[in-house]
C-alpha positions in Angstrom: -56.2 12.3 -90.2 -54.6 9.6 -92.3 -54.8 8.6 -96.0 -55.8 5.1 -96.8 -53.4 3.7 -99.4 -56.2 1.5 -100.9 -59.1 3.8 -101.4 -57.1 7.0 -101.3 -59.5 8.8 -98.9 -58.4 10.9 -95.9 -60.0 9.4 -92.8 -59.9 9.8 -89.1 -57.3 7.6 -87.3 -60.1 5.8 -85.5 -61.1 4.3 -88.9 -57.8 2.3 -89.1 -56.9 -0.9 -87.2 -53.8 -0.9 -85.1 -50.5 -2.2 -86.4 -47.6 -2.0 -83.9 -44.8 -2.3 -86.5 -45.8 0.8 -88.5 -44.4 4.1 -87.3 -47.8 5.6 -86.5 -49.1 2.3 -85.0 -51.8 2.0 -87.6 -52.4 -0.1 -90.7 -51.8 1.4 -94.1 -55.4 0.9 -95.2 -58.7 1.7 -93.5 -61.0 -0.8 -91.7 -63.5 -0.8 -94.7 -60.8 -1.6 -97.2 -59.3 -4.2 -94.8 -62.7 -5.9 -94.5 -63.1 -5.9 -98.2 -59.7 -7.4 -98.7 -60.3 -10.1 -96.1 -63.7 -10.9 -97.7 -62.1 -11.2 -101.1 -59.4 -13.4 -99.8 -61.9 -15.7 -98.1 -64.0 -16.1 -101.2 -60.9 -16.6 -103.5 -59.8 -19.4 -101.2 -63.2 -20.9 -100.4 -62.3 -24.5 -100.8 -59.3 -24.2 -98.5 -61.3 -22.2 -95.9 -64.1 -24.8 -95.9 -61.5 -27.6 -95.4 -60.0 -25.7 -92.5 -63.4 -25.2 -90.9 -64.1 -28.9 -91.2 -60.8 -29.7 -89.6 -61.5 -27.3 -86.8 -64.9 -28.9 -86.2 -63.4 -32.4 -86.0 -60.7 -31.2 -83.6 -63.2 -29.3 -81.5 -66.2 -31.6 -81.5 -67.3 -30.6 -78.0 -67.2 -26.9 -78.8 -69.1 -27.7 -82.0 -71.8 -29.6 -80.1 -72.1 -26.7 -77.6 -72.5 -24.2 -80.5 -75.2 -26.4 -82.1 -77.0 -26.8 -78.8 -76.9 -23.1 -78.2 -78.1 -22.3 -81.7 -81.0 -24.8 -81.3 -82.1 -23.2 -78.0 -81.9 -19.6 -79.4 -83.6 -20.4 -82.7 -86.5 -22.8 -81.9 -88.9 -20.7 -84.0 -86.7 -21.2 -87.1 -86.3 -24.9 -86.5 -90.0 -25.3 -85.9 -90.8 -23.4 -89.1 -88.4 -25.6 -91.2 -89.8 -28.7 -89.6 -93.4 -27.8 -90.3 -92.6 -26.9 -93.9 -90.8 -30.2 -94.4 -93.8 -32.1 -93.0 -96.2 -30.4 -95.4 -93.8 -30.9 -98.3 -93.7 -34.7 -97.6 -97.5 -34.7 -97.1 -97.9 -33.0 -100.5 -99.8 -30.0 -99.2 -96.8 -27.7 -100.3 -95.3 -28.1 -103.7 -91.7 -27.1 -104.4 -91.4 -25.4 -107.8 -88.9 -26.4 -110.4 -87.3 -23.0 -110.9 -85.7 -20.4 -108.6 -88.3 -17.6 -108.0 -85.6 -14.9 -108.4 -83.4 -15.9 -111.3 -85.3 -18.8 -112.9 -82.4 -21.3 -112.7 -83.4 -24.9 -112.6 -81.3 -26.4 -109.8 -81.6 -27.5 -106.2 -84.0 -25.0 -104.4 -83.9 -23.8 -100.9 -86.9 -22.4 -98.9 -86.2 -18.9 -97.7 -88.5 -17.7 -94.9 -89.0 -14.0 -94.7 -91.1 -14.5 -91.6 -90.7 -17.6 -89.4 -94.1 -17.0 -87.8 -95.5 -17.9 -91.3 -93.8 -21.3 -91.9 -95.5 -22.2 -95.1 -94.9 -18.8 -96.8 -91.5 -19.2 -98.4 -89.6 -18.0 -101.4 -87.9 -20.9 -103.3 -84.4 -19.9 -104.3 -81.3 -21.5 -105.8 -78.2 -21.6 -103.7 -76.7 -18.4 -105.0 -79.9 -16.4 -104.7 -80.4 -17.7 -101.2 -76.9 -16.7 -100.2 -77.5 -13.3 -101.7 -80.8 -12.9 -99.8 -78.8 -13.3 -96.5 -75.5 -11.7 -97.5 -76.1 -9.2 -100.4 -72.5 -7.8 -100.2 -70.9 -11.0 -101.5 -72.6 -10.9 -104.9 -69.3 -9.9 -106.6 -67.6 -13.0 -105.2 -70.0 -15.5 -106.6 -68.6 -17.3 -109.6 -71.9 -17.6 -111.5 -73.0 -14.7 -113.5 -75.7 -13.0 -111.5 -76.6 -10.4 -114.2 -80.2 -11.8 -114.4 -80.8 -11.5 -110.6 -82.7 -8.4 -109.5 
């Protein structure tokens, strides 16, 4: 058993990452606290991290193309649903609302599919609400006040 210096809880040694320079060979804080710290650091330095990702993509264009090709092969149902929705939007059979269905903000809206087998059944969400729909844990890192979001 070892005590995490961040959360103060006693945890099994298997809940700590390895760190060869420490006397017991383990990090001072548990995996959960380490993940939380990494996540906070990522979002506190979002502009820098996005810039680094773009640089990597330029340097590794072939790997990026392979990734995109693999994604397209594995997610044909998603691509087809988005494509069909866009077709009906342009045709005028589907109308995009003016406000986010979750928080009511009037900004650029994104179509969120809960079920890709029903391509025209979408929830229209602003960027922040759409991110939260996919990654609810990052709510505390978003800069905009999300108090009105349920």
